[in-house]
N, C-alpha and C positions, 0 to 999 in steps of 0.2 A: 460363676459368683465372683464378685470383686473382692480383692484382698483387703484386709484390715488397713494395711498401709495406704493403699490407693484410696480407700474410702476416707481416711483421715486427711489425705492431700486434697481431696475434693471438698471436704468440709471446710478446710482452711481457705480454699479459693472462694467458696460461696459465702462464708460467714466472717472472713477476715482473720480468724484465729480459732484455736481449739482449746477447750478446757478439760483437763484430765483430773479426775478425783482419785487421789491416792489413799488406799485403805491398807492399814497395817493390822492384820488380824492378831498379831502378837501383843499389840499395845492398846487395842480398842475392844471394848465389850462386844461380844458376838451379836447381841441384839442391836446395838448401834450400827454395826457393820451392815446388817440386813436392812435396817431402816434407811440408812443412807443409800444403799444400793437400790432400794425400791423407789426412792424419791429422785434419784439422779437424773433419769430421762426427763421427767416432768420439769425439773429445775434447769434443764438446758445443758447438762454435762454431755460431752461427746464420747468419752471412753473412761473406763475404770481401770486403774492400775492397782495391782495387789502385790505387796512385797514388804520385806522388813530387813533391816541391817543385821539384826541379831535375833535369832529365833529361839525362844525359850521353850515353846510348846510345839508339839508335832501335829498341829491341826490344820496345816496349810492346805493340803489337798481337799479336805472337807470344807474349808472356808471358800475355796474356789468353786466347789460344787454348789454351795448354798447361794453364793452371789449370782452365779449363772442361772440359778433356778428362779430368781426374782427380777431379772432385768434382761432387756433385749439389747442393751448397749454392748459394744465389744469389751471384753474383759482381757486385759493384758497382764502377764506376769512381769513384775519388775524385781528380778531376783537379787537377793543379797549374797547368795551362794548357789552352787549347783544343786544343793539339797532342796531348793524351792522349785525345781523343775517338776511339773506334773501335768497330766492330761486334764482336759476339761476346759481350759482357757481357750480363747480364740487365737492368741498370739503371745509371743514372749519378746521382750526387749533383750536381745542377746548382747549384753553389755561388755565393753572393755574399759577398765578404769585407766583411760589413756593419759590422764593428768598425773598418774602415779608412776613409780618405778619399782613397785613390788611385783615380782613375776607371778605371784599367786593370782593376782587380779588382772594381769596382762594376758596370761595364757593358761595357767594351771586350772582355774575354775572352768574356763571355757572348754578345755579338753575333757574334763570330767563330765561336764554337762551336755556336751554335743550329742553323744549317743542317746542320752535320756530324752533330749528334745526330739530327735529323730523318731524314737519309739513312741513318744507322746503324740506325734503327728500334728503339731501345732505350727502356725505360721511364725517365721523367724524375721525379726526386724533388727538387723545389726545396728548397734547404737554406741557411739563414742561417749563415754561417761566422764565428765570433767568436774572435779571437786574444786569449788571456789572458796577462798578465805571468807569466813563468816563472823569472825570476832569471838568465836568460842570453839572448844573442842567438841565436835559432833560425833555421833555414833559411827558414821561412815569413816571419818578420819581415824578414829581410834581402832576400829576393827580392821581396816585396810592397812593401817600403819603407813600411810602416805601423806605427803605434804600437799596442801591445797595450793592452787594457783593464787598468787597475791591479787587482792582486789584492784590495786592500782596498776596492774600490768595487762591491759587488754591485748597488747601485742603478743604476749605469751599465750593467752587464750586463743587468739586467732591462729597461731601456728599449730597448736594442738588440734583445733577444730579442722583445719585444713588437712592435717595428717590423717584424721579420722575419715574425711571425705576421700582422700587418695587411697586409703586402705579399703575402700568400698563400702563404708558404713552408710546407712540410709538416713540417720539422724544423729544429732549431737545434743547432749543433755548437759546444760550448765546448772550445777546443783550446789547450793550453799549448805545443804544438809538439814535434816529434820531438827526443828527447834532452833534454827540459826538466829543469832542476834542481829545479823545484817544480811540483807538479801543480795543476790547477784546485782551488781551495779547496772543501771540502765545504759551507761556509756559502754560497758563491756558487751551487753546484749547487742547494742547497735553495731559495734565494731565487728563482732563475730558474724552476725546475721548478714552484714554487707560484704563479708569476706569469703563466705562459703556458699555453695549452691544447694546444700541439703538443709532440711528443716531444723530449726533450733528450738529445743525445749528448755524451759526455765522453771526451776522450783527451789524450795527451801526458804523458809522464813517469810513467805508471802502471806499477807494478812488482809489487805484491804482492796477495795474496788480500784483505788488509785494505783496500787502496786501492779495489779493485773493489766490495767489499761496502758500504763506507761511502758510496760515491757512488750506488749503487743504492738504498740505504736513504734517501738524501737526495732521491731522486726521479728520478735518471737512468734513462732508458728503455734507452739503448744505451751499452755500454762499448766503447771502441776501444783496442786495444793492438797494437803491432807492433814497436817499437824493441827491446823485451825479447827478441824472438825473432831479431833480427838477430845477436845475440851468441851465442845458445844455442837450439837447437830446443826442448828442454824439453817433450816431449810430455806427460809425467806432470804437470808443473807446469801445462801448459795446461789439463788437466782440472780442476785445483784452481781455476784462475782462472775458468773458465766456470761451475763450480758456485757460486762466490761471486757470480756475476752472475745466477744463477737462484734467488733466495731462496725461491720457492714450492716448488721441488723440494727444497731443503734442509729445509724444514719438513715436507714430505711424507715424506721418508726418515726 
């Protein structure tokens, strides 16, 4: 059976990009989580990410189980801490907050979570997580107590992404943060994507078809969007967003 990671690489080659739907069960009504999960495949979503920066409720494992019960799409944990490691998902983004200097998110959370990941028996996708300045104090920035990479410093972003690659990570995630006022700049996406050999994910503050299309054109392999759907399910709009993230299909049509 092909790994989730290889499957996503193949999807990117075939469709020109991937669209990941990020679901936060701590901030989204449980019914909406299921509705979006059920509609995701039909709307062209390639994978579902599940995670939260700050968990108030202890329903994470049950949320994974419910999402898996209604979709055939790969479900990946995008953990805010080791407490979100659970069985039932297809894979986990085993992240290091490589843009920060807080040892808790550089190694402590990973050491605590590693035995739990092994016990859960899920696929591991090592991911370099990079917080990018967004114009506001985001949950990730506050909880992690780290400084984001300045928006106008693509060279710093490139150096961090390359370090992630040389450390053996399989993806790098440029993240402006949930509810960001400003998205990751297209120029930074283009610079990082052309500088490293591993897939680049981009998320945080993305709202429109144009946002998605511009970042895929700049070299992003994976577009991540979730906050937009906490406010409105927008199934028809979701189809437009996934189409914009699949430029090969747009050309073919």
